[in-house]
C-alpha positions in Angstrom: 0.0 0.0 0.0 1.4 3.4 -1.0 2.7 5.4 1.9 2.8 2.5 4.4 6.0 1.6 6.2 6.7 -1.9 5.0 8.4 -3.2 8.2 9.8 -1.7 11.3 12.7 -4.1 11.4 13.8 -3.2 7.9 13.5 0.4 8.8 15.9 0.2 11.8 18.2 -2.1 9.8 18.6 0.6 7.2 18.9 3.6 9.5 20.8 2.4 12.6 24.6 2.1 12.5 25.8 -1.5 12.9 27.5 -0.8 16.2 24.2 0.2 17.7 21.9 -2.2 15.9 22.5 -5.3 17.9 21.9 -3.6 21.2 18.8 -1.9 20.0 17.4 -5.3 18.8 18.3 -6.8 22.2 16.2 -4.1 23.9 13.3 -4.5 21.5 13.2 -8.3 21.2 15.0 -9.8 24.1 17.7 -12.5 23.5 18.8 -12.9 19.9 17.0 -15.7 18.2 18.9 -17.7 15.5 17.5 -17.6 12.0 16.2 -20.8 10.5 17.5 -22.1 7.2 14.8 -23.3 4.8 15.1 -25.6 1.9 15.5 -24.0 -1.6 12.0 -25.3 -2.6 10.4 -23.3 0.2 12.3 -20.2 -0.7 11.5 -20.5 -4.4 7.8 -21.0 -3.7 7.7 -17.9 -1.5 9.4 -15.9 -4.2 7.2 -17.2 -7.0 4.0 -16.6 -5.0 5.2 -13.3 -3.6 4.9 -13.9 0.1 7.4 -13.2 2.8 9.0 -16.2 4.6 10.7 -15.7 7.9 11.9 -18.2 10.5 13.5 -18.1 13.9 14.4 -20.6 16.7 13.9 -20.2 20.4 16.0 -22.7 22.3 15.7 -23.9 25.9 18.4 -25.1 28.3 19.4 -28.7 27.9 18.0 -30.8 30.8 19.3 -34.2 32.1 15.8 -35.5 33.0 13.8 -34.4 30.0 14.5 -34.6 26.3 14.0 -31.4 24.2 10.4 -31.0 23.0 11.1 -29.1 19.8 8.2 -28.2 17.5 7.8 -25.8 14.6 4.8 -23.5 14.8 3.6 -21.0 12.1 1.2 -18.3 11.3 -0.1 -17.0 7.9 -1.1 -13.4 7.2 -2.6 -12.6 3.9 -4.7 -10.1 1.8 -7.9 -11.1 0.2 -7.6 -11.9 -3.5 -10.7 -10.7 -5.4 -13.0 -7.7 -5.2 -15.5 -7.8 -2.4 -18.2 -7.4 -5.0 -17.4 -10.7 -6.7 -19.5 -13.8 -5.9 -18.9 -15.3 -2.5 -17.8 -18.7 -3.7 -15.3 -17.1 -6.1 -13.8 -14.9 -3.3 -13.5 -17.9 -1.0 -12.0 -20.2 -3.7 -9.4 -17.6 -4.7 -8.3 -17.3 -1.0 -8.2 -21.1 -0.8 -5.8 -21.3 -3.8 -3.5 -18.7 -2.3 -3.4 -20.3 1.1 -2.8 -23.8 -0.2 0.5 -22.6 -1.7 1.5 -21.0 1.6 0.6 -24.2 3.6 2.6 -26.2 1.1 5.6 -23.9 1.9 5.0 -24.4 5.6 5.1 -28.1 5.1 8.4 -27.8 3.2 9.7 -25.8 6.2 8.8 -28.6 8.6 5.9 -26.9 10.3 4.0 -29.0 12.8 1.2 -26.6 13.9 -0.1 -23.8 11.7 -2.7 -21.1 12.3 -4.6 -18.9 9.8 -5.8 -15.4 10.4 -9.2 -14.5 11.8 -12.1 -15.2 9.4 -9.5 -16.2 6.8 -11.9 -17.3 4.1 -13.5 -13.9 3.6 -13.0 -10.1 3.7 -13.5 -8.7 7.2 -16.9 -7.3 6.3 -18.2 -6.9 9.9 -17.7 -3.1 9.6 -20.5 -2.8 7.1 -23.4 -4.1 9.3 -24.9 -5.7 6.2 -26.0 -9.3 6.5 -25.9 -10.0 2.8 -23.8 -11.2 1.1 -21.4 -11.6 4.1 -23.4 -14.2 6.0 -23.1 -16.5 3.0 -19.4 -17.0 4.0 -20.6 -18.8 7.1 -20.3 -22.6 7.2 -20.4 -25.7 9.4 -17.4 -26.5 11.6 -17.8 -30.2 11.1 -19.0 -30.5 7.5 -18.3 -27.2 5.8 -16.2 -27.0 2.6 -13.3 -25.1 4.3 -12.9 -27.8 7.0 -13.0 -30.5 4.3 -10.4 -28.6 2.2 -8.0 -28.2 5.2 -8.6 -31.8 6.5 -7.0 -33.1 3.3 -4.0 -30.7 3.7 -3.6 -31.5 7.4 -3.4 -35.2 6.7 -1.2 -34.8 3.6 1.4 -32.7 5.5 1.0 -34.3 9.0 0.2 -30.8 10.3 -2.2 -29.5 12.9 -4.1 -26.6 11.2 -6.2 -24.0 13.1 -8.9 -22.6 10.8 -10.7 -19.5 12.2 -14.0 -19.1 10.2 -17.4 -17.5 10.4 -19.4 -20.5 11.7 -23.0 -21.3 10.8 -24.3 -23.2 13.9 -26.8 -25.4 12.1 -28.0 -27.3 15.1 -28.8 -24.2 17.1 -31.1 -22.1 14.9 -28.5 -21.3 12.1 -26.9 -18.6 14.3 -23.5 -17.3 13.4 -20.3 -17.6 15.6 -16.7 -16.5 15.3 -15.0 -19.8 15.6 -11.6 -21.5 15.3 -11.6 -25.1 14.1 -8.7 -27.3 15.3 -7.9 -30.0 12.7 -5.5 -32.7 13.9 -2.5 -33.8 11.8 -4.6 -37.0 11.2 -7.2 -34.9 9.4 -9.8 -35.3 12.1 -11.6 -32.3 13.6 -10.2 -32.2 17.2 -12.6 -29.5 18.3 -13.6 -25.9 18.1 -13.3 -22.7 20.2 -15.1 -19.5 19.9 -14.3 -15.8 20.4 -14.9 -14.9 24.0 -14.8 -11.1 23.7 -16.6 -9.1 21.0 -15.5 -5.5 20.1 -18.0 -2.6 19.9 -15.6 0.1 18.9 -15.3 2.2 15.7 -15.9 0.1 12.6 -15.8 -3.2 14.6 -19.5 -3.8 14.6 -19.2 -7.6 15.1 -22.1 -8.0 17.5 -24.4 -7.3 14.5 -23.4 -10.8 13.3 -22.4 -12.9 16.4 -22.2 -12.6 20.2 -19.7 -13.7 22.7 -18.6 -17.3 22.4 -19.8 -20.1 24.8 -16.9 -22.6 24.7 -14.8 -21.1 27.5 -11.0 -21.6 27.4 -10.4 -25.1 26.0 -6.8 -26.4 25.4 -6.3 -29.1 22.8 -3.8 -31.9 23.3 -2.0 -32.5 20.0 0.9 -34.7 19.0 3.0 -31.4 19.1 2.0 -30.0 22.4 -1.0 -28.4 24.2 -2.5 -25.6 22.1 -5.2 -22.9 22.5 -6.7 -20.1 20.4 -7.4 -16.7 21.8 -9.3 -15.0 18.9 -8.6 -11.4 18.1 -10.2 -9.0 20.6 -9.6 -11.5 23.4 -6.0 -10.3 23.5 -7.1 -7.1 25.2 -8.3 -9.1 28.3 -5.6 -10.5 30.6 -8.0 -12.9 32.3 -8.7 -14.5 28.9 -5.0 -15.2 28.4 -4.7 -16.4 32.0 -7.4 -19.0 31.7 -5.7 -20.7 28.7 -2.5 -20.9 30.9 -4.4 -22.3 33.8 -5.8 -25.0 31.6 -2.3 -26.0 30.6 -1.6 -24.3 27.2 1.9 -24.4 26.0 1.2 -22.5 22.7 -1.6 -19.9 22.3 -2.4 -18.6 18.8 -4.0 -15.2 18.5 -5.6 -14.9 15.0 -6.7 -11.3 14.5 -7.9 -8.6 12.1 -7.0 -5.2 13.3 -6.1 -1.8 11.7 -3.3 0.6 12.3 -5.3 3.7 13.3 -6.9 1.7 16.1 -4.5 -0.8 17.7 -1.0 -0.7 16.2 0.7 0.7 19.3 -0.8 -2.2 21.3 0.1 -5.0 18.9 3.8 -5.6 19.7 3.1 -5.6 23.4 0.0 -7.6 24.2 1.0 -11.1 22.9 4.4 -10.7 24.3 3.0 -9.7 27.7 0.7 -12.7 27.6 3.6 -15.1 26.9 5.6 -13.7 29.8 2.7 -13.6 32.3 1.5 -17.1 31.5 4.8 -18.9 30.6 3.7 -20.1 27.2 4.5 -19.3 23.6 2.2 -16.9 21.6 1.8 -16.6 17.9 0.0 -13.3 17.0 -1.4 -13.2 13.5 -2.9 -10.2 11.8 -4.3 -9.9 8.2 -2.8 -7.4 5.8 -4.0 -5.0 3.2 -6.9 -2.6 2.7 -10.4 -4.1 1.9 -12.9 -1.9 0.1 -16.6 -2.6 0.2 -19.3 -1.8 -2.4 -21.4 0.4 0.0 -20.4 3.2 2.3 -20.7 2.8 6.1 -20.2 5.0 9.1 -18.3 4.4 12.3 -20.5 6.3 14.8 -17.6 8.6 15.6 -18.3 11.7 13.4 -16.2 10.6 10.5 -17.6 10.8 7.0 -19.0 7.7 5.5 -16.4 5.5 3.9 -15.9 2.2 2.1 -12.9 0.7 3.8 -11.8 -0.3 7.3 -8.3 1.2 7.0 -5.0 -0.7 6.6 -4.6 -4.1 8.2 -1.0 -3.9 9.2 0.1 -7.6 9.4 3.2 -7.6 11.5 2.6 -11.2 12.7 5.2 -12.5 15.2 5.9 -15.2 17.8 6.7 -14.4 21.5 8.3 -16.7 24.0 7.8 -17.1 27.8 11.2 -15.7 28.5 10.3 -12.3 27.0 12.0 -12.8 23.7 10.2 -12.5 20.4 10.7 -12.8 16.7 10.8 -9.8 14.4 7.5 -9.3 12.7 6.3 -10.0 9.2 5.7 -7.2 6.8 3.0 -4.5 7.3 2.1 -4.7 3.6 2.8 -8.2 2.3 1.4 -11.7 2.6 3.7 -13.8 4.8 4.5 -17.0 6.7 6.2 -16.7 10.1 7.8 -19.9 11.4 9.2 -20.5 14.8 11.1 -23.5 16.1 10.4 -23.7 19.8 11.4 -26.0 22.6 8.4 -26.4 24.8 10.6 -27.2 27.8 11.2 -23.5 28.0 7.7 -23.1 29.5 8.5 -25.0 32.7 12.0 -23.5 32.8 10.6 -20.0 32.9 8.0 -21.0 35.6 10.8 -22.4 37.7 12.9 -19.2 37.2 10.3 -16.6 37.8 7.7 -18.3 39.9 4.8 -16.4 38.5 2.4 -19.3 38.9 3.6 -20.1 42.4 3.0 -16.5 43.5 -0.2 -15.9 41.5 -2.5 -15.8 44.5 -5.6 -17.1 42.6 -7.4 -17.6 45.9 -7.1 -13.9 46.7 -8.4 -12.8 43.4 -11.2 -15.4 43.3 -12.5 -14.1 46.5 -12.4 -10.5 45.5 -13.8 -11.1 42.0 -16.7 -13.1 43.5 -17.6 -9.9 45.3 -17.0 -7.6 42.3 -19.6 -9.3 40.2 -22.4 -8.8 42.8 -25.0 -6.2 41.8 -24.5 -4.0 44.9 -20.7 -4.2 45.1 -18.7 -0.9 45.6 -15.0 -0.3 45.1 -12.8 -0.7 48.2 -11.7 3.0 48.4 -10.4 4.1 51.8 -10.9 7.8 52.6 
């Protein structure tokens, strides 16, 4: 997109002297993570299909009583392909074709668990408040065409795939849900989890389409570790992150759709904070590009009617429990971020910092039980 900074890392690489650059990166990203080497086929595919490919490794200390538990996790950020005025099935199929190439690249890179961006099969049309044609993108978790499409790829590549979609809950009145489908590396649907917190800010009019999810904070045991999915706006709620940790998550994916004018100062911080506070890995994924819709809409904030949300700034990255993080993907380009992580680091950080041991859940449980009562008043001492 014209006028957009492509990538903050590229910017500082180009403008900082080499003797300062390493220290600045240490301050920004924590310990230096080694870069991953990918096979030529993966690099050639990324170049041919014009998406960015980055990879980093986050190692743990060698232990005498546990073997390393090394897995490769990944997130995909992408633009939509066709115009938002094209037929729904054509839009979806074009995105499928793009994503299938990037998933193939992930397989060539040895990825074990991969997550797509929020509502990945469609434009993020929830700004418009129009039900048609956008509700036509909704589909069944268990039997929908997108799940069937990804089941084949998951089995083919021996890869767990997380597919955040607009769900049509056919057994409960055909209502819509914002849902992530977890597909096992065997191709079976392992389960689903829904978006716990729904924004009502600016153009994010999502409660026009679906309400808060009802699946709680499930953690899914896979061959490659215990994973969870905190969808988009849930990243602004520390208790949401905490519950996935209490349920045993080792990796939490945060598939999102968010624009620069609203949230970009928060983006590099929240997933990293969650990884630190809860002693797990986090992969934050944000879509990229500007999506223009056929009809104008308003934001309820005095701005003139407009046809686009603003710029989705990508910048997907992976954060580790020790406070380190990878550089982000581009703000303007499709991309695949890969991280090789040793899950032993989760417990090593718990041992070092003792956050869980000093968490005082009993204290907060008692006080929160009081806060939710209708006649509660803040404990302010005069």
